[in-house]
C-alpha positions as CSV (number, residue, x, y, z in Angstrom):
1,M,86.9,87.2,93.1
2,D,90.1,85.9,92.5
3,I,93.4,87.3,94.2
4,Q,94.6,89.7,91.6
5,A,91.5,91.3,91.2
6,K,91.5,91.7,95.1
7,E,94.8,93.5,94.8
8,K,94.0,95.7,91.7
9,M,90.4,97.0,93.6
10,L,92.7,98.2,96.5
11,A,95.7,99.7,94.3
12,N,92.9,101.3,92.6
13,E,91.1,102.8,95.3
14,L,94.5,103.8,97.0
15,G,95.9,105.5,93.7
16,I,99.0,103.1,93.5
17,A,100.0,100.8,91.2
18,D,98.4,97.2,90.9
19,R,101.8,95.5,91.8
20,H,102.5,97.1,94.8
21,V,99.5,95.4,96.4
22,C,100.1,91.8,97.1
23,I,97.7,89.7,98.9
24,V,99.7,87.7,102.1
25,G,98.7,86.0,105.0
26,S,96.2,83.3,105.2
27,T,94.0,84.2,102.4
28,L,97.0,84.0,99.9
29,I,98.6,80.6,102.1
30,C,95.5,78.8,102.4
31,G,92.9,80.1,100.8
32,Q,91.0,81.7,103.2
33,G,91.2,83.4,106.8
34,N,89.8,85.5,109.0
35,D,90.4,88.7,107.2
36,V,92.4,89.5,103.8
37,D,95.9,91.0,104.5
38,F,97.3,92.9,101.9
39,L,100.8,94.0,101.8
40,C,100.9,97.7,100.7
41,L,103.9,99.3,99.1
42,V,102.8,103.1,99.5
43,P,104.7,106.3,99.5
44,S,103.2,107.5,103.0
45,E,100.9,105.7,105.3
46,T,98.6,108.7,105.2
47,I,97.1,107.2,102.0
48,L,95.3,104.3,104.1
49,E,94.6,106.8,106.9
50,D,92.3,109.2,104.6
51,R,90.7,105.9,102.8
52,G,89.3,105.1,106.3
53,F,91.9,102.6,107.6
54,A,93.0,103.0,111.2
55,P,96.2,102.0,112.8
56,D,95.9,98.3,114.2
57,I,95.7,98.2,117.8
58,E,96.3,94.5,118.1
59,V,99.1,93.4,116.1
60,N,102.2,95.0,115.9
61,Y,104.8,94.1,113.0
62,E,108.1,94.5,112.9
63,P,109.4,97.7,111.5
64,P,108.9,99.0,108.7
65,L,105.8,97.0,108.2
66,R,102.8,99.0,109.9
67,S,99.2,97.2,110.0
68,F,95.8,99.3,109.4
69,R,92.8,97.6,109.6
70,R,89.1,98.7,108.2
71,D,86.1,96.1,107.9
72,G,87.6,92.8,107.4
73,L,90.8,94.2,105.7
74,N,94.1,94.3,106.8
75,A,96.4,96.9,105.1
76,I,100.0,96.3,106.1
77,A,101.8,99.6,104.9
78,V,105.4,99.7,104.0
79,T,107.0,102.0,102.5
80,D,110.6,100.8,101.6
81,P,110.5,99.4,98.1
82,R,113.3,96.7,98.6
83,F,111.8,95.6,101.7
84,Y,108.4,95.5,100.0
85,F,109.5,92.9,97.4
86,A,111.4,90.9,99.7
87,E,108.2,90.1,101.7
88,V,106.4,89.7,98.1
89,A,108.9,86.7,97.8
90,I,108.8,85.5,101.0
91,A,104.7,85.3,100.7
92,H,104.7,83.3,97.5
93,A,107.5,81.0,99.0
94,A,105.2,80.2,101.8
95,R,102.5,80.0,99.7
96,L,104.3,77.4,97.5
97,V,105.7,75.5,100.5
98,A,102.2,75.3,102.1
99,A,100.5,73.6,99.0
100,C,103.9,72.1,97.5
101,P,103.1,68.9,95.4
102,W,106.7,68.7,94.1
103,D,109.4,66.6,95.6
104,M,112.0,69.0,96.4
105,A,114.8,66.5,96.8
106,H,114.3,66.9,92.5
107,R,116.7,69.3,91.3
108,D,113.7,70.0,88.6
109,N,111.4,70.9,91.4
110,R,113.7,73.0,93.2
111,I,114.6,75.3,90.1
112,R,110.5,75.0,89.0
113,F,110.0,76.4,93.0
114,H,112.6,79.8,92.5
115,G,110.9,80.2,89.2
116,E,107.4,80.5,90.8
117,V,108.7,82.9,93.5
118,R,111.1,84.8,90.5
119,E,108.2,85.3,88.6
120,Q,106.0,86.6,91.3
121,V,108.6,89.1,92.0
122,L,109.9,90.3,88.8
123,S,106.3,91.3,87.5
124,R,105.8,93.9,90.3
125,L,109.5,95.0,90.0
126,A,108.3,95.6,86.1
127,D,106.2,98.4,87.6
128,A,108.9,99.9,89.9
129,E,111.6,100.8,87.9
130,G,112.9,104.2,88.9
131,M,112.1,103.2,92.8
132,F,115.4,102.7,93.7
């Protein structure tokens, strides 16, 4: 299953917009990991608890992020849309940097890098109009 399909599946389960779920961490950056980390823009963390996710007692992210786990899923909840979209940008920038085939000394490649990250954020922002 590809990344967007996994995001959509969790979004549907949580009853939130597809663009409010973003795979992050090793699954996004490396293509695999010990678990699957999802950044979730939620109106309330209770959405996760109501669907069987338990607060993570091993990982303490910096507020406003809060981790919840269920089986091999790590749902990282955030209720602030601005913080969510900043984290989406950081995650996709990290993915590009980790596998960057472009020589960033060249202007055209830097422009391409910005465009790739911008596309990810703007596509998610399209569903968030009126949230700010």
